[in-house]
Structures are given as structure tokens and as C-alpha cells.
matplotlib code that plots the C-alpha trace (Angstrom):
import matplotlib.pyplot as plt

x = [4.8, 3.5, 3.8, 0.1, 0.4, 3.4, 1.6, -1.4, 0.8, 2.6, -0.7, -2.1, 0.9, 0.1, -2.0, -5.5, -4.2, -1.3, -3.7, -6.0, -3.1, -1.8, -5.3, -5.7, -2.4, -3.2, -6.7, -5.1, -2.9, 0.2, 2.2, 1.7, 2.2, 5.6, 6.8, 5.7, 7.0, 10.6, 10.9, 13.9, 17.4, 19.4, 22.5, 23.1, 21.9, 18.8, 19.9, 23.5, 24.0, 26.9, 27.5, 29.0, 26.3, 25.8, 22.8, 21.3, 18.5, 15.0, 11.8, 8.4, 9.9, 12.1, 15.9, 17.3, 20.6, 22.9, 24.9, 28.5, 28.8, 25.7, 24.9, 21.2, 19.0, 17.0, 15.2, 14.6, 11.4, 12.9, 12.2, 9.8, 6.0, 5.9, 7.7, 5.8, 2.8, 1.2, -1.5, 0.5, -2.3, -4.8, -2.3, -1.8, -5.6, -5.9, -3.2, -4.9, -8.2, -6.7, -4.7, -7.6, -9.9, -10.3, -12.3, -13.1, -11.4, -14.6, -15.3, -11.8, -12.2, -15.3, -14.1, -10.7, -11.9, -9.6, -10.0, -10.4, -7.0, -5.3, -6.9, -5.6, -2.1, -1.8, -3.1, -0.4, 2.3, 1.5, 1.2, 4.7, 6.0, 5.0, 7.5, 6.9, 9.6, 10.2, 9.8, 11.5, 9.4, 9.7, 7.8, 4.5, 4.2, 1.1, 1.2, -1.4, -2.3, -5.1, -6.7, -7.7, -9.1, -6.5, -7.7, -6.7, -9.1, -8.5, -6.3, -7.3, -7.3, -8.3, -10.4, -12.9, -13.0, -16.1, -14.4, -11.1, -10.2, -11.5, -12.3, -15.3, -13.1, -13.4, -10.6, -6.8, -6.0, -3.9, -6.4, -5.8, -3.4, -1.8, -0.9, 1.2, 0.5, 2.8, 2.4, 3.7, 2.1, 4.1, 2.2, 5.2, 3.4, 4.4, 2.0, 3.6, 2.1, 4.0, 2.4, -0.6, -1.4, -0.4, 2.2, 5.6, 8.2, 10.5, 7.9, 7.9, 11.7, 11.9, 9.8, 10.5, 13.6, 16.0, 13.4, 12.3, 14.3, 15.4, 12.7, 9.9, 7.0, 5.3, 1.6, -0.5, -2.9, -1.6, -0.1, 2.7, 4.8, 4.7, 5.7, 8.6, 9.7, 9.7, 11.7, 14.3, 14.7, 14.9, 11.9, 9.3, 6.0, 2.5, -0.2, -3.9, -6.6, -8.0, -11.6, -10.6, -9.2, -6.9, -4.4, -5.7, -4.8, -2.6, -1.7, -4.1, -4.1, -7.1, -5.0, -4.0, -7.5, -8.9, -6.5, -7.3, -11.0, -10.6, -8.3, -10.6, -13.5, -11.5, -10.2, -13.5, -16.1, -14.7, -12.4, -14.7, -11.9, -8.3, -6.0, -3.5, -0.9, -1.5, -2.4, 1.0, 0.7, -2.8, -1.4, 1.3, -1.4, -3.4, -0.2, 0.5, -2.9, -2.5, 0.9, 1.0, 4.8, 5.6, 5.9, 4.4, 4.7, 8.5, 8.7, 6.8, 9.3, 12.5, 12.1, 13.9, 12.8, 9.0, 8.8, 11.0, 8.8, 5.6, 7.0, 8.3, 5.1, 4.2, 7.7, 7.4, 4.0, 5.4, 8.3, 5.9, 3.6, 6.5, 8.3, 5.6, 2.5, 1.3, -0.7, 0.3, 1.4, -0.6, -1.9, 0.9, -0.1, 0.4, 1.7, 5.5, 7.8, 11.4, 12.6, 15.0, 16.2, 16.5, 14.4, 17.4, 18.1, 14.4, 14.3, 16.9, 14.5, 11.7, 8.9, 8.2]
y = [32.9, 29.9, 29.6, 30.3, 33.5, 34.6, 34.0, 36.0, 38.9, 39.0, 38.7, 41.8, 43.8, 43.2, 45.6, 44.6, 43.9, 41.8, 39.8, 39.1, 37.8, 35.6, 34.1, 33.4, 31.6, 29.5, 28.6, 27.5, 25.0, 26.2, 26.7, 23.2, 21.7, 23.5, 22.1, 18.6, 18.9, 19.7, 17.0, 16.9, 18.1, 15.4, 14.3, 10.8, 8.3, 6.5, 3.3, 2.9, 5.7, 7.2, 10.9, 11.2, 12.4, 15.2, 17.1, 15.5, 17.8, 18.1, 16.0, 17.6, 20.6, 18.3, 18.3, 15.0, 13.6, 10.8, 8.7, 8.3, 5.0, 3.0, 5.3, 5.4, 8.5, 9.8, 12.9, 14.3, 12.3, 8.9, 6.3, 8.6, 8.4, 11.0, 8.8, 8.6, 10.6, 12.4, 14.4, 16.0, 18.4, 15.6, 13.5, 16.2, 16.6, 12.8, 12.6, 15.3, 13.5, 10.1, 11.1, 13.1, 10.1, 6.4, 6.7, 3.7, 3.7, 4.3, 7.5, 8.9, 7.9, 10.0, 13.0, 13.3, 12.3, 9.4, 5.7, 3.0, 1.5, 4.9, 5.4, 2.0, 2.6, 6.0, 4.8, 2.1, 4.4, 6.7, 3.8, 2.6, 6.0, 5.2, 3.1, 0.6, 2.2, 0.2, 2.1, 1.7, 1.0, 2.1, 1.4, -0.5, -1.9, -3.7, -6.4, -8.4, -9.8, -8.8, -11.4, -10.8, -13.5, -14.4, -12.6, -12.8, -10.0, -8.8, -11.9, -13.2, -16.9, -18.6, -21.8, -20.4, -16.8, -15.9, -17.0, -15.3, -15.9, -16.9, -20.2, -22.0, -23.2, -21.3, -20.2, -19.9, -21.6, -21.3, -18.9, -16.1, -13.3, -12.1, -8.4, -7.9, -4.6, -3.3, 0.1, 1.7, 4.5, 7.2, 6.3, 4.5, 2.0, -0.8, -2.6, -5.6, -8.4, -11.4, -14.6, -16.4, -18.9, -19.2, -16.7, -18.1, -16.7, -16.2, -13.9, -11.6, -11.6, -10.7, -7.6, -6.1, -7.8, -5.2, -2.5, -2.9, -1.0, -2.8, -1.0, -2.4, -4.3, -6.4, -6.8, -9.4, -12.2, -15.7, -16.3, -18.9, -17.3, -13.9, -15.4, -17.3, -14.1, -12.1, -14.8, -14.9, -11.1, -11.0, -8.7, -8.6, -10.0, -9.7, -11.8, -12.5, -14.7, -13.0, -13.1, -11.0, -8.2, -6.9, -8.0, -5.2, -1.5, -0.1, -3.5, -4.0, -4.0, -1.6, 0.8, -1.9, -3.4, 0.1, 0.4, -3.1, -2.3, 0.9, -0.8, -3.7, -1.4, 0.6, -2.5, -4.5, -1.7, 1.7, 0.1, -3.0, -5.5, -5.5, -8.2, -9.7, -8.7, -5.0, -5.5, -4.1, -1.0, -0.2, -0.8, 1.7, 4.2, 3.7, 4.3, 7.4, 8.9, 7.7, 9.1, 12.0, 12.1, 11.3, 14.0, 12.3, 15.3, 15.4, 11.6, 11.7, 14.1, 12.8, 9.0, 7.4, 3.8, 4.2, 3.0, 0.0, -0.9, -0.5, -2.5, -5.3, -5.6, -9.0, -10.3, -9.2, -11.0, -14.2, -14.2, -13.7, -16.5, -19.0, -18.2, -17.3, -19.3, -22.7, -21.3, -21.8, -18.9, -19.0, -17.0, -14.4, -11.0, -10.7, -7.1, -7.1, -4.2, -3.4, -3.2, -0.4, -2.5, -6.2, -7.8, -8.2, -4.5, -3.7, -6.1, -4.0, -1.0, -0.8, -1.0, -4.8]
z = [16.8, 14.9, 11.1, 10.7, 12.7, 10.6, 7.3, 8.5, 9.6, 6.3, 4.4, 6.1, 4.9, 1.2, -0.8, -2.0, -5.5, -4.2, -2.0, -5.0, -7.1, -4.2, -3.7, -7.4, -7.5, -4.4, -5.7, -9.1, -7.3, -9.2, -6.0, -4.7, -8.1, -8.5, -5.2, -6.0, -9.6, -8.5, -5.9, -3.5, -4.5, -6.2, -4.2, -5.6, -8.2, -7.0, -8.8, -7.5, -4.9, -6.9, -6.5, -10.0, -12.3, -14.8, -16.3, -19.3, -20.7, -19.5, -19.5, -19.1, -17.2, -15.0, -15.1, -16.2, -15.0, -16.2, -13.8, -14.7, -12.8, -14.0, -17.1, -16.2, -16.7, -13.7, -12.4, -8.9, -8.8, -9.8, -7.1, -5.2, -5.0, -7.7, -10.2, -13.5, -12.0, -14.9, -13.1, -10.3, -9.2, -8.9, -7.1, -4.5, -4.1, -3.8, -1.1, 1.0, 0.8, 1.5, 4.6, 5.9, 6.4, 5.5, 2.2, 0.0, -3.4, -5.3, -3.3, -4.0, -7.7, -8.0, -6.0, -7.8, -11.3, -11.9, -12.8, -10.1, -11.1, -10.7, -7.3, -6.2, -7.5, -6.0, -2.6, -2.4, -3.6, -0.8, 1.7, 0.5, 1.7, 5.3, 7.0, 9.8, 11.9, 15.1, 18.4, 21.8, 24.8, 28.5, 31.7, 31.5, 28.0, 26.7, 24.1, 22.3, 18.9, 16.5, 14.3, 10.7, 8.4, 5.7, 2.6, -1.1, -2.1, -5.7, -6.7, -10.1, -11.2, -7.9, -8.2, -5.7, -6.7, -4.7, -1.5, -1.4, 2.2, 5.6, 7.2, 8.7, 11.6, 14.8, 17.1, 16.4, 13.1, 9.9, 8.3, 10.9, 10.0, 13.2, 13.7, 16.8, 18.6, 21.3, 23.1, 26.2, 28.3, 26.4, 23.2, 21.6, 19.4, 17.0, 14.6, 12.8, 10.7, 12.0, 10.8, 9.4, 12.1, 15.8, 16.9, 18.0, 20.3, 17.3, 15.7, 18.7, 18.9, 15.2, 15.6, 19.1, 20.5, 21.7, 21.7, 25.4, 28.1, 31.3, 33.3, 31.1, 32.6, 29.9, 30.4, 28.4, 28.6, 29.3, 25.9, 26.1, 23.4, 25.1, 28.4, 26.7, 25.0, 28.2, 30.0, 27.2, 27.3, 31.1, 31.3, 34.1, 32.8, 34.3, 32.7, 33.4, 32.1, 29.0, 30.2, 33.2, 30.8, 33.6, 36.2, 38.5, 38.9, 36.1, 34.7, 31.8, 28.0, 27.5, 25.4, 22.8, 22.9, 22.0, 19.1, 17.9, 18.0, 16.0, 13.5, 12.9, 12.3, 9.8, 7.9, 7.9, 7.6, 6.5, 3.8, 3.3, 3.8, 2.6, 1.2, 3.6, 1.1, 2.0, 5.7, 7.0, 4.8, 6.3, 9.8, 9.1, 7.9, 11.1, 13.1, 11.1, 12.0, 15.6, 16.3, 13.8, 13.9, 10.3, 7.7, 4.6, 2.3, 2.8, 2.5, -0.8, -2.3, -0.6, -0.2, -3.1, -2.2, -2.6, -6.1, -5.3, -2.3, -4.4, -7.3, -5.1, -3.0, -4.7, -3.9, -0.3, 0.0, -1.6, 0.9, 3.8, 2.7, 2.1, 5.4, 7.9, 7.0, 6.0, 3.1, -0.5, -2.7, -5.9, -8.8, -9.0, -10.4, -14.2, -13.9, -13.9, -13.0, -13.5, -9.9, -8.8, -5.8, -5.1, -2.3, 0.1, 0.0, 0.6, 3.5, 5.3, 5.2, 7.7, 5.3, 5.7]

ax = plt.figure().add_subplot(projection="3d")
ax.plot(x, y, z, "-o")
ax.set_aspect("equal")
plt.show()
């Protein structure tokens, strides 16, 4: 019996008055708010991971704790997506709308009744919850790259503010942000922002090396970097001229091409363009809806690194520009945060 069937069976046992009370409580949102308000059980300090902490009063109905090692004060929501959220009921409603479909920020702002800045911050807090967990691949595995014009949408202080990204030059150039998409026939999928400019063998190794089983057959167009990667990994590689779209039979990249087409439509049309700074986050969101194997509700309450990822997003972007592009990092955001974790510790997580 499914959870839904169990709930319906229990609901039928209740008296009419009990059913009415239950429906009133569900409609008021108090049940969901209580669950979100409490957060996950506290087992360690979110700042130093010490298990030595004591209770230290309450704050807005939340139990506060003080760490005996670093002496910092925290609650069950510190470090999670719920950290410093004032309107928990609206946040829960916003999350359900956002994860249901790809709504522009202005639509969410009007539906939830919040400011545009709050809608933006909440979206990226939730997106920081979704990790870019690397998958393992078996059998026939398709690989290709998706091109997005380099964009600095939303960045203030640029000399040419009306043109925040893109290039008049056609073809593969240093203004193209490359998202590597890899997928096997069992729906194991990886979407990774690798470089601004032409993809190198080292980029592919950095993202999927060691994730391909020995029985893998890599299928792609005739991209020299992919061929060099397959040779270095000792994996069978079947390639074809891109204009042919297939090597014949089951050796094609139609699955990743379909994903690429849907993702580009979402990014460029449904969401009206996104900054390269946040492109990996949106790719993770697309993968979430594609695979439906990540429990976001649990991650929002349990993941203690969300605030650190969200607060360090500018630093992550700066490192990416300096190491994996020929672009110049400029006009840093004026909004500064007190980071819970340093960049090196965040880099070890699978959110970058």
C-alpha cells in the first residue's frame, strides 16, 4: 500500500469533526511550517563539526546551541537553505511553485507576494541545495557539448551595460560557455560547465574521468578532445561527422541532443537568459527535474553547506573565470557575506 493510500484509509476512520479540524490545519499551512521551522536534528556544529555543544536559549521559537569548541551560536537551521528565512510559510509556497515549473522571477514575485530581490535570493538558495553529483556510466554512453553565449546578466558597473555578453564572431570562440553533457542508455546523466572557449581533454578528464565502466562505448561527433580522452581512458570510441547525426544503428547522440534542445529552450526562452555565473546551478535544476532522484525537501532541512555555497557563489565564479576562460573577471558584486566555509572546502563538495 502506498503512502497516499494509507493516508486516505486513515482519513476515512476519522469522525466528521476530526476531519474538519485536520483540513483546517492543513489549509492554514501550520503543519508544513512546523516541519520547516524545526529543521533537521542537530548532531554537530555547522561551523567546526564539533559534537561538543550545549543548549543556549531560544530564538524565534528555535532552540539555540553554543559550540564548546569554537564558541559560536547556531540553530538547527544554521547553514541550511532556511537560514535567516523570515517568512517560512511563503518560502515553502515559493519552493513548491519553483520546483513545479520554470517560472520567471517576476511571475514568482507576484504569486508569492515578495520582492524581486527576495525571489532571486530564495531561488539561488534552493538551487544551491541541488548538487552536481557525478554519475557512473555503463554501456553505450553519449557525450556532447552545449554552447551558451557568455553572459554577465545582472552585473553592475560594466562599461557596456547594455551588452552584457555574447559575441559577433560565429563558431567556436572564447565567448562560448561550454556545458558538457554525458548520458548512458540507463538515464545516468551528468551536466557540467567546463570552460568558456574550446573544450580541452583535461576538461573532460576533470569531470567524468573514472566514471566510465570498462564496458562503455563512448559515442560522439568527431571532436578531437573527446577522441583523445577516450584513448587515454582506454575506452572504445565511435565517432561520426556531426552533419550525419549518427554512426548508424544504436550509435547516435539523439538523447543528449534532445536534452540540449530542451535545456537551451528553458534557459534562453522560459527563463529569458541566465548569467554564466549561475549556469551550473540551472543545469543541476534541469537534471533534478529530468531524473527526479533527489529529495530537495530533505536537503533543504538537512544540508548544512547550502548557505556557504550560496554565499561563496561569487568566489566560485571568480575561480572559474580565472582558471577556465580567457575572459577577465571584473566588477565584483558589492554585497559581501561572512562565509561559513572557505573555498577549498567547498570545492571538495559536488556543488561546483
